[in-house]
Every structure is written in C-alpha cells, then in structure tokens.
C-alpha positions in Angstrom: 3.2 -9.0 40.2 4.1 -11.4 37.3 4.7 -8.4 35.0 7.1 -6.8 37.4 9.1 -10.1 37.6 9.4 -10.2 33.8 10.5 -6.7 33.7 13.2 -7.4 36.2 14.4 -10.3 33.9 14.5 -7.9 31.0 16.5 -5.3 32.7 19.0 -7.9 34.1 19.6 -9.2 30.7 20.1 -5.9 28.8 23.9 -6.0 29.5 24.1 -9.4 27.6 25.6 -9.1 24.2 23.7 -12.1 22.7 20.1 -12.9 23.7 19.1 -16.4 23.2 15.8 -18.2 23.0 16.3 -19.5 26.6 16.7 -15.9 27.8 13.4 -15.0 26.2 11.7 -18.1 27.7 13.0 -17.3 31.2 12.0 -13.6 31.0 8.4 -14.5 29.8 8.1 -17.3 32.4 7.5 -20.1 29.9 9.4 -23.1 28.5 11.8 -22.9 25.6 9.4 -24.9 23.4 6.5 -22.5 24.2 8.6 -19.5 23.4 9.8 -21.0 20.3 6.3 -21.9 19.1 5.0 -18.4 20.0 7.8 -16.7 18.1 7.2 -18.9 15.1 3.5 -18.1 14.9 2.5 -21.7 16.0 0.6 -20.6 19.2 -2.8 -21.6 17.7 -1.6 -24.9 16.6 -0.2 -25.8 20.0 -3.0 -24.1 21.9 -0.8 -21.5 23.5 -3.1 -18.7 24.8 -3.1 -15.4 23.0 -2.0 -13.6 26.1 1.0 -15.9 26.6 2.0 -15.6 22.9 1.8 -11.8 23.1 3.8 -11.7 26.3 6.6 -13.8 24.6 6.6 -11.5 21.6 6.7 -8.5 23.9 9.6 -9.7 25.9 11.5 -10.8 22.8 11.1 -7.3 21.4 12.2 -5.7 24.6 15.4 -7.9 24.8 16.2 -7.4 21.1 16.0 -11.1 20.5 16.9 -11.8 16.8 16.5 -15.6 15.9 19.1 -17.2 13.6 17.0 -17.3 10.4 19.1 -20.0 8.7 19.0 -22.3 11.8 15.3 -21.6 12.3 14.5 -22.5 8.7 16.6 -25.7 8.8 14.9 -26.9 12.0 11.4 -26.0 11.2 11.4 -25.9 7.4 10.3 -22.3 7.7 12.1 -19.3 6.3 10.5 -16.6 8.5 10.3 -14.4 5.3 7.4 -12.6 3.7 7.9 -11.3 0.2 6.6 -7.8 -0.8 6.4 -6.7 -4.4 5.5 -3.2 -5.5 5.3 -1.7 -9.1 7.4 1.5 -8.2 9.2 1.8 -4.9 10.0 5.4 -5.8 6.1 6.2 -5.7 5.5 7.5 -2.2 2.2 5.5 -2.0 3.8 2.1 -2.6 6.8 3.1 -0.4 4.2 3.7 2.3 2.5 0.5 1.8 5.8 -1.5 2.0 6.7 0.3 5.2 3.4 -0.5 6.9 3.6 -4.2 5.8 7.1 -4.3 7.2 6.2 -2.8 10.5 3.2 -5.1 10.9 5.0 -8.2 9.9 8.0 -7.5 12.2 5.7 -7.4 15.2 5.1 -11.1 14.5 8.9 -12.0 14.1 8.7 -12.1 10.3 11.4 -10.6 8.0 10.6 -8.8 4.8 12.0 -9.1 1.3 11.0 -6.1 -0.9 11.3 -6.0 -4.7 10.3 -3.4 -7.3 8.6 -4.8 -10.5 9.2 -1.4 -12.3 5.7 -1.5 -13.7 6.5 -4.6 -15.7 4.3 -7.7 -15.5 7.0 -9.9 -16.8 9.4 -8.6 -14.2 6.7 -9.2 -11.6 6.3 -12.8 -12.6 10.1 -13.3 -12.4 10.4 -11.7 -8.9 7.5 -13.9 -7.6 9.2 -17.0 -9.0 12.4 -15.8 -7.3 10.6 -15.4 -4.0 9.0 -18.8 -4.1 12.4 -20.3 -4.8 13.6 -18.6 -1.7 10.8 -20.3 0.4 9.0 -17.2 1.4 6.1 -18.2 3.7 3.7 -15.5 2.2 3.4 -12.7 -0.4 2.0 -9.3 -0.3 1.8 -7.9 -3.9 0.8 -4.6 -5.2 0.5 -5.8 -8.8 1.2 -3.9 -12.0 -2.5 -4.6 -12.4 -3.0 -5.6 -16.0 -2.7 -9.4 -15.8 -3.5 -11.8 -13.0 -3.1 -15.4 -14.3 0.3 -15.8 -12.6 -1.2 -14.5 -9.3 -4.1 -16.9 -9.5 -1.5 -19.7 -10.0 0.3 -18.7 -6.8 -3.0 -18.4 -4.9 -3.9 -21.9 -6.0 -0.6 -23.3 -4.9 -1.8 -22.5 -1.3 1.0 -20.0 -0.6 -0.6 -17.2 1.4 -1.1 -14.2 -1.0 -2.7 -10.8 -0.5 -3.0 -8.2 -3.3 -3.1 -4.6 -2.4 -4.4 -1.6 -4.4 -4.5 -2.7 -8.1 -6.7 -5.7 -7.5 -8.8 -7.9 -9.8 -12.5 -8.1 -8.7 -12.9 -11.1 -11.2 -10.3 -13.2 -9.4 -11.1 -15.0 -6.1 -8.3 -14.0 -3.9 -7.7 -12.0 -0.7 -7.5 -8.4 -2.0 -7.3 -5.1 -0.3 -7.9 -1.7 -1.9 -9.6 1.7 -1.5 -12.9 3.1 -2.6 -11.3 4.6 -5.8 -14.7 5.4 -7.6 -16.0 7.1 -4.4 -12.8 9.1 -4.0 -13.0 10.3 -7.6 -16.6 11.3 -7.1 -15.6 13.4 -4.0 -12.8 15.0 -6.0 -15.1 15.9 -8.8 -17.8 17.3 -6.5 -15.1 19.6 -5.0 -13.8 20.9 -8.3 -17.4 21.4 -9.5 -18.2 23.4 -6.3 -15.3 25.7 -7.1 -16.9 26.4 -10.6 -14.7 24.2 -12.7 -16.4 22.8 -15.8 -13.3 22.1 -18.1 -11.4 19.5 -16.2 -8.4 17.8 -17.7 -7.6 14.3 -16.4 -3.9 13.1 -16.0 -4.4 9.3 -15.9 -2.1 6.6 -14.7 -1.9 3.1 -16.2 -5.0 2.4 -18.3 -6.7 -1.0 -17.6 -5.7 -1.0 -13.9 -8.6 -0.9 -11.4 -7.5 2.3 -9.6 -7.1 4.2 -12.8 -10.4 2.9 -14.4 -12.5 3.3 -11.2 -11.3 6.8 -10.7 -12.2 7.7 -14.3 -15.6 6.1 -13.9 -16.2 8.1 -10.7 -15.4 11.4 -12.4 -17.6 10.4 -15.4 -20.5 9.6 -13.2 -20.3 12.8 -11.3 -20.0 14.9 -14.4 -23.0 13.2 -15.9 -25.1 13.7 -12.8 -24.8 17.5 -13.3 -25.4 17.5 -17.0 -21.7 17.9 -18.0 -20.6 15.4 -20.7 -17.5 13.4 -20.2 -15.1 14.2 -23.1 -12.2 11.6 -23.6 -10.3 14.3 -25.4 -9.7 15.9 -21.9 -8.0 12.6 -20.7 -4.3 11.9 -21.3 -1.5 9.9 -19.8 -0.1 6.3 -19.6 1.4 5.7 -16.3 1.5 6.7 -12.6 4.7 8.8 -12.9 6.0 12.4 -13.0 7.0 12.0 -16.6 3.6 10.9 -17.7 2.0 13.7 -15.7 4.2 16.3 -17.2 3.8 15.2 -20.8 0.1 14.7 -20.6 -0.4 18.1 -18.9 1.7 19.7 -21.6 -0.4 18.1 -24.3 -3.8 18.9 -22.7 -3.0 22.5 -22.0 -1.7 23.0 -25.5 -4.8 21.4 -27.1 -7.3 22.8 -24.7 -6.3 26.1 -23.1 -9.8 26.4 -21.7 -8.9 23.8 -19.0 -9.2 25.4 -15.6 -8.4 22.3 -13.4 -6.6 19.1 -13.5 -7.6 15.9 -11.8 -4.3 13.9 -11.5 -5.0 10.3 -10.7 -1.8 10.0 -8.6 0.6 12.3 -6.8 3.5 11.8 -9.2 1.1 12.7 -12.1 0.3 15.9 -10.1 4.0 16.8 -9.7 4.5 16.5 -13.4 1.5 18.7 -14.0 3.0 21.4 -11.7 6.1 21.6 -13.8 4.2 21.6 -17.1 1.8 24.4 -15.9 4.8 26.6 -14.9 6.5 26.0 -18.3 3.4 27.1 -20.0 2.8 30.2 -17.9 -0.3 28.8 -16.1 -0.2 29.8 -12.4 -1.4 27.3 -9.8 -3.8 27.9 -8.3 -4.5 31.4 -9.7 -5.6 30.2 -13.2 -5.2 26.4 -12.9 -6.4 24.3 -10.0 -5.0 20.9 -9.3 -6.6 18.0 -7.5 -4.8 14.7 -7.0 -5.3 11.1 -5.7 -3.1 9.5 -3.0 -1.8 11.7 -0.3 2.0 11.8 0.6 4.0 13.2 3.5 5.2 16.1 1.4 1.9 17.2 -0.2 1.2 19.5 2.7 4.6 21.0 2.7 5.0 22.0 -0.9 5.1 25.6 -2.0 1.6 25.0 -3.2 0.1 22.3 -0.9 -1.8 19.8 -3.0 -5.5 19.1 -2.5 -5.9 15.3 -2.5 -8.1 12.3 -2.1 -6.4 10.4 0.8 -6.1 6.6 1.0 -5.6 5.1 4.5 -2.2 3.7 3.7 -1.6 2.5 7.3 -4.8 0.5 7.2 -4.1 -1.0 3.7 -0.7 -2.2 4.9 -1.6 -3.4 8.3 -4.7 -5.3 6.9 -2.5 -7.0 4.3 0.1 -8.0 6.8 -2.6 -9.1 9.2 -4.2 -11.4 6.7 -1.0 -13.2 5.8 0.1 -13.5 9.5 -3.2 -15.0 10.5 -3.0 -17.4 7.5 0.5 -18.6 8.7 -0.7 -19.0 12.3 -4.0 -20.8 11.3 -2.4 -22.8 8.5 -5.0 -21.7 6.0 -6.1 -18.6 4.1 -9.5 -17.0 4.8 -12.2 -17.1 2.2 -11.3 -14.9 -0.7 -12.8 -11.3 -0.2 -12.3 -7.9 -1.8 -11.9 -5.3 1.1 -12.4 -1.7 0.1 -11.4 1.0 2.6 -12.8 4.5 2.9 -11.0 7.5 1.5 -11.1 11.2 2.6 -10.7 14.5 0.8 -8.3 17.2 2.0 -8.6 20.5 0.4 -5.4 22.5 0.4 -4.3 25.7 -1.6 -4.0 24.0 -5.0 -7.6 24.6 -5.8 -9.3 28.0 -6.2 -12.6 29.1 -7.9 -12.5 29.0 -11.6 -12.1 32.2 -13.4 -15.0 32.2 -15.9 
C-alpha cells in the first residue's frame, strides 16, 4: 500500500520542471534530512535502514532528481565526485571498465570524472594530483602498471582507492583483477589441442602484471607437455594495434613456421590480422589467432576472434562497490587482491594446424 502511494507522488510530480530534495522526501515518505543523508551515502552513519535508503534512491532516480553539486559540496564539504583513470580509453577493455564503474557509481548518486593517462606513469601521477585537488571523494584507477609508489601514497592518505586490472600484489591496497595466468593456460591448451606447436606471442606492456602473468601461464602450459618456451617467439611493447601489427610482422618474417598467435590483448590481435594479410597469411586457414580480453565487436568481425573473456561487468561493479561502501562506512576495508574467473570462447579464428 505504501509503495502505491509513493508511485502516486512520483506520477504527480513528473510534470514539474525542477525536482527538489523536498519532492524526493515527500515521495519517499521521509523527512528532508533523511532523504539528504540517504542520497549522500550517510545512511549507515545516521542509522537509516537500508530499505529506507534504497527507497529514497529509487524515488530520486524515478523523479530524475539531480542535486546541485556545487551547493551540496559547499554545505557538506563533499564533492560527490569519483575519479576514474585508465591507461587508454580507446582500448575497448578499459572503456568498458569505465562504463561499468560509472553505471554502478551513479546508482549511489555519485558523478564520475574520467581521464586517460595515455600509458604514461608521469601523466597518471599528474592526473591523480589534479583529481585530488578537485576534491574527489574516491579514486578507481586502472594503472599503467609499472610503478606504484604514487598510488601507495594516495592510499596512505586515506582517500578511498581501488586498483583495477594492472595491479601490484606486493602493495597492500584494494585491488581487483582477473585470473590472467589461468586464462593464458586455457588459451594455450586450446591452441595445443588444435595441433599448434609453434606459437608466436604478441605481448603488451612488459613488466605489468597482466602481461607477465599471461606469459607465465603460456610458459607453464608449454612446459607441461614438453615444449620449450622460446623467447624468440615473443615480441611487442604495448597493448595497442600498432604494437600488434609491428610485432606480428617481425615474428612472421623471422619465424615463418609460426602457425598461431597468442595476442595478449584484443588491440594486439587486430594488428596481427592486418600484418598477416599483408604477408599473405590467411586467418584461420594457415594462421590461427587467440586473444585475451573480449570486446563487443570480436564476435561480429569477418573472422570472429577466439578469446579469453574477462568479466568486465563484475570488475567494474566490484571496484565501484568497494569505494561506495568505503564512503558510506567512513573507512576502507582491509587490503585484498581479488581475482575473478575468466572463460574461453572459441570462435572461427582458430583451426587445426597444418603440419
């Protein structure tokens, strides 16, 4: 019965051009102060029940309530902003992470600032300093992944911070990533099952956890079946199409016996497709390609890419959940490294090796 009354309020107010906090409070059947605290993530601090807080947020969403950010920051000394930094927004994987964090944070009335570090640790440091100066309340960072001292300093300042993907196991922070080594093992097993023994590796940024863990997974799987891991079959220096193209061209020129590529990212795989075409190697007829990271277009290409899929939605949602909970509770949870499962999807970019 209460729900119907709230819906009636919502319908009656839809014609209003400007929705106020008082409108939200009235529609939710709570006081203005309770509505304000719920929308500002202070429900736990003021012992507002979860059901009441969720009802206030639901009603605010239905009404299209948009708080005045400047006024809210002035009154509460809170900006309502969460900063997100990724190394390459053009990379479908990081674009998807940013999207999922945005969607999850907006459900809790936080706005998102997104920045691209362009695979530069120095730029990443400068962006984070800029975000801190803008008084963001929390940070979600997909680091370049080579240095972590500046991230440790932010963590020690008690600003809620979560790292995603290229994490640092040696650093005690909240970190969310995938099972990169397991994924590479599954990829290698699929290539081996299709008879491939000469596998070229198109790596990303050496020294980053995803890159090195994926290489290690491949190395371990080859070793388990008595195939030596040859570093001469590894090339590349970044998770980009250009790196994939250049490294695939070099490897195929030096080692024409290669029958399959394991690209450590989708952009690397796209570069390999162009390189193979330029060298007259048909995919998948005489060259198979396996990649890591799935993307929305991988299944719609002329040659759909076989891939190790990361659960991008879960990664983004978990990162947002951690920072929102920290803001609500007033403290970060104990540092942990969370690794999510991956799955393998075989598409038509892999065929049996022609021996």
